[in-house]
C-alpha positions in Angstrom: 82.6 2.3 106.0 81.6 -1.4 106.0 77.9 -2.1 105.1 76.2 -5.1 106.7 76.0 -8.1 104.5 72.2 -8.0 103.9 71.8 -4.2 104.0 69.1 -3.3 101.5 67.6 0.1 100.9 63.9 0.6 101.4 63.4 1.5 97.8 65.0 -1.7 96.6 62.7 -3.8 98.8 59.7 -1.8 97.8 60.6 -2.2 94.1 61.1 -6.0 94.5 57.7 -6.3 96.2 56.0 -4.3 93.4 57.6 -6.6 90.8 56.5 -9.7 92.7 53.0 -8.3 93.0 52.9 -7.5 89.3 54.0 -11.0 88.5 51.2 -12.3 90.6 48.6 -10.2 88.8 50.0 -11.2 85.4 49.9 -14.9 86.5 46.3 -14.5 87.6 45.3 -12.9 84.3 47.1 -15.7 82.4 45.3 -18.3 84.6 42.0 -16.6 83.8 42.6 -16.3 80.0 44.5 -19.5 79.1 41.8 -22.1 79.8 39.6 -20.4 77.2 42.5 -20.3 74.7 43.6 -23.9 75.1 40.1 -25.3 75.8 40.8 -27.1 79.1 41.4 -26.3 82.7 43.7 -29.4 83.3 46.5 -29.4 80.7 49.2 -32.1 80.7 52.8 -31.3 80.3 55.4 -34.1 80.2 52.8 -36.6 81.7 52.1 -34.2 84.6 48.5 -32.9 84.8 47.9 -29.7 86.7 45.0 -27.4 87.3 45.0 -24.1 85.4 43.3 -21.4 87.4 43.9 -17.7 88.3 45.1 -18.7 91.8 47.6 -21.2 90.4 48.8 -18.7 87.8 49.3 -16.0 90.5 51.0 -18.4 92.8 53.4 -19.6 90.0 54.2 -16.0 89.1 54.9 -14.9 92.6 57.1 -17.9 93.5 59.1 -17.8 90.3 59.7 -14.1 90.4 60.5 -14.0 94.1 62.9 -16.9 93.7 64.7 -15.2 90.8 65.0 -11.9 92.7 66.3 -13.5 95.9 68.8 -15.5 93.9 69.9 -12.3 92.1 70.2 -10.4 95.3 72.3 -13.2 96.9 74.7 -13.2 93.9 75.0 -9.5 94.0 75.7 -9.4 97.7 78.3 -12.2 97.4 80.1 -10.5 94.5 80.0 -7.2 96.4 81.5 -8.9 99.5 84.2 -10.6 97.5 85.0 -7.3 95.7 85.2 -5.4 99.0 87.6 -8.1 100.4 89.9 -7.9 97.3 90.0 -4.1 97.2 91.0 -3.6 100.8 94.7 -3.1 101.4 
């Protein structure tokens, strides 16, 4: 039986959403705690100044984690499709 290219189980999607939400919460906590630790709300990294807040931390955590998971899923789907093609007689 051939599975559709983007067939994902409900559990996999739910787990990915939970991981992304957890990354958002961790980013928000980091955005809340880090300004007190480093002593400023606008740190500069490589001549780029950015605002450090719970919202920005959560947004960064969500975007970074979601990008990683989507890339990982795409690679796994591509490898699975290639493997299915090479194994068929």
